[in-house]
PLY file of the C-alpha trace (Angstrom):
ply
format ascii 1.0
element vertex 158
property float x
property float y
property float z
element edge 157
property int vertex1
property int vertex2
end_header
-0.01 -0.04 -0.08
1.42 3.45 -0.70
1.15 6.19 1.47
0.25 9.73 0.19
1.84 12.52 2.03
-0.15 15.48 2.14
1.98 18.70 1.53
3.06 21.00 4.32
-0.05 23.24 5.41
0.55 27.22 4.92
0.15 28.86 8.46
0.27 32.40 8.68
3.12 34.18 10.39
2.78 36.63 13.34
3.53 39.42 10.82
1.02 38.41 8.30
-1.67 38.12 10.87
-0.70 41.33 12.27
-1.32 42.83 9.10
-4.50 41.09 8.46
-5.85 42.21 11.96
-5.00 45.88 10.83
-7.01 45.43 7.70
-9.82 43.61 9.84
-10.19 46.26 12.51
-10.56 49.07 9.81
-13.41 47.23 7.95
-15.17 46.75 11.19
-14.76 50.66 11.92
-15.65 51.54 8.77
-18.62 49.11 8.82
-19.90 50.80 11.94
-19.13 54.41 11.00
-21.06 53.88 7.97
-24.24 52.65 10.12
-23.66 55.71 12.12
-23.61 57.98 9.27
-26.38 56.18 7.36
-28.84 56.64 10.47
-28.09 60.53 10.77
-27.58 61.82 7.60
-29.85 64.69 6.68
-30.29 67.46 3.65
-29.86 67.46 0.20
-30.00 64.47 -1.75
-30.35 62.68 1.67
-32.55 59.60 0.04
-29.42 58.99 -2.72
-26.68 59.07 -0.26
-28.87 57.20 2.91
-28.94 54.27 0.27
-25.27 54.77 -1.04
-23.91 54.38 2.71
-25.46 51.25 2.47
-23.63 49.85 -0.24
-20.40 50.89 1.45
-21.67 49.34 4.75
-22.18 45.99 2.94
-18.75 46.16 1.56
-17.10 46.81 5.15
-19.26 43.98 6.49
-18.73 41.29 3.34
-14.94 42.51 3.25
-14.39 42.28 7.21
-15.94 38.64 6.79
-13.93 37.53 4.20
-10.79 38.73 5.85
-11.60 37.48 9.18
-12.22 34.01 7.41
-8.76 34.15 5.43
-7.23 34.35 8.66
-8.99 31.48 10.16
-7.89 29.49 6.91
-4.45 30.67 7.98
-4.77 29.47 11.44
-4.68 33.00 12.37
-7.36 34.37 15.39
-9.35 37.32 14.41
-10.07 39.64 16.96
-13.20 41.63 16.01
-14.15 42.69 19.38
-15.59 46.48 20.02
-12.70 47.15 22.48
-9.89 45.66 19.71
-11.50 47.70 17.22
-11.55 50.83 18.97
-8.03 50.49 20.09
-6.60 49.56 16.93
-8.47 51.44 13.89
-6.76 53.92 12.09
-10.08 55.64 11.42
-11.33 58.55 13.34
-14.75 58.01 15.15
-17.49 60.10 13.89
-19.26 62.74 16.06
-22.74 61.89 17.69
-25.83 63.61 16.06
-27.13 64.64 12.54
-24.60 65.42 10.13
-25.56 67.17 6.76
-25.11 65.33 3.47
-22.37 67.66 2.38
-20.21 66.45 5.62
-21.38 62.70 5.94
-19.92 62.64 1.93
-16.65 64.00 3.15
-16.35 61.89 6.44
-17.09 58.91 4.72
-14.85 59.37 1.86
-12.11 59.86 4.48
-12.75 57.05 5.81
-12.68 54.84 2.75
-9.48 56.31 1.76
-7.92 55.46 5.22
-9.20 52.15 5.07
-7.70 51.56 1.02
-4.43 53.24 2.94
-4.11 50.24 5.28
-4.19 47.91 2.97
-2.14 49.24 0.54
0.21 50.01 3.75
0.32 45.85 4.36
-0.08 44.89 0.83
3.91 44.42 -0.28
4.48 42.05 2.87
1.14 40.26 2.80
2.29 39.69 -1.00
5.78 38.63 -0.15
4.81 35.85 2.46
1.42 34.97 0.94
0.56 35.94 -2.96
-3.13 34.36 -2.35
-4.29 36.79 0.47
-3.06 39.54 -1.47
-5.02 38.59 -4.33
-7.77 39.40 -1.77
-6.20 42.56 -0.86
-6.21 43.82 -4.53
-9.97 43.61 -4.91
-10.64 44.89 -1.54
-8.26 47.98 -2.78
-10.12 47.91 -5.86
-13.66 48.34 -4.11
-12.77 50.92 -1.32
-11.26 53.37 -4.15
-14.20 52.83 -6.23
-16.58 53.69 -3.30
-14.27 56.62 -2.09
-14.69 57.84 -6.08
-18.26 57.57 -6.17
-19.13 59.32 -3.00
-16.62 61.92 -3.18
-18.14 63.01 -6.75
-21.16 64.11 -4.56
-19.55 67.05 -3.64
-17.83 67.91 -6.64
-19.09 70.51 -9.08
-18.10 70.59 -13.10
0 1
1 2
2 3
3 4
4 5
5 6
6 7
7 8
8 9
9 10
10 11
11 12
12 13
13 14
14 15
15 16
16 17
17 18
18 19
19 20
20 21
21 22
22 23
23 24
24 25
25 26
26 27
27 28
28 29
29 30
30 31
31 32
32 33
33 34
34 35
35 36
36 37
37 38
38 39
39 40
40 41
41 42
42 43
43 44
44 45
45 46
46 47
47 48
48 49
49 50
50 51
51 52
52 53
53 54
54 55
55 56
56 57
57 58
58 59
59 60
60 61
61 62
62 63
63 64
64 65
65 66
66 67
67 68
68 69
69 70
70 71
71 72
72 73
73 74
74 75
75 76
76 77
77 78
78 79
79 80
80 81
81 82
82 83
83 84
84 85
85 86
86 87
87 88
88 89
89 90
90 91
91 92
92 93
93 94
94 95
95 96
96 97
97 98
98 99
99 100
100 101
101 102
102 103
103 104
104 105
105 106
106 107
107 108
108 109
109 110
110 111
111 112
112 113
113 114
114 115
115 116
116 117
117 118
118 119
119 120
120 121
121 122
122 123
123 124
124 125
125 126
126 127
127 128
128 129
129 130
130 131
131 132
132 133
133 134
134 135
135 136
136 137
137 138
138 139
139 140
140 141
141 142
142 143
143 144
144 145
145 146
146 147
147 148
148 149
149 150
150 151
151 152
152 153
153 154
154 155
155 156
156 157
């Protein structure tokens, strides 16, 4: 009888785990800040912006889940607890209360660009260790930057 040996299992290094945790914390913060903005936006073009914010929230939630599940696939342990996210995210908290559509667009555009910036910062190190995970980060950068462009266009005039 022939014994089949399986290839060695790839496991995330501490550095890869830390990089993915940074991305996860920013995605969770983006999700929560997006909902905060969604609930409290007021003013001109409210309905369209209200719906667009839900698209951003969905992107952040689904992408966060993808990153966390990728971490688990690599034997890393994601930490999405509120205290961890609050302590480690690079994204600023939104102020409480109602916000104008203009201010909301600017604030959430900055959030999207900040989250994309974090992904860009860790990308090269992630790619050096695990190109498969880097492919996920490519898709995430594209999606976050597309949303930032679309959202920021609300406050631009020709």
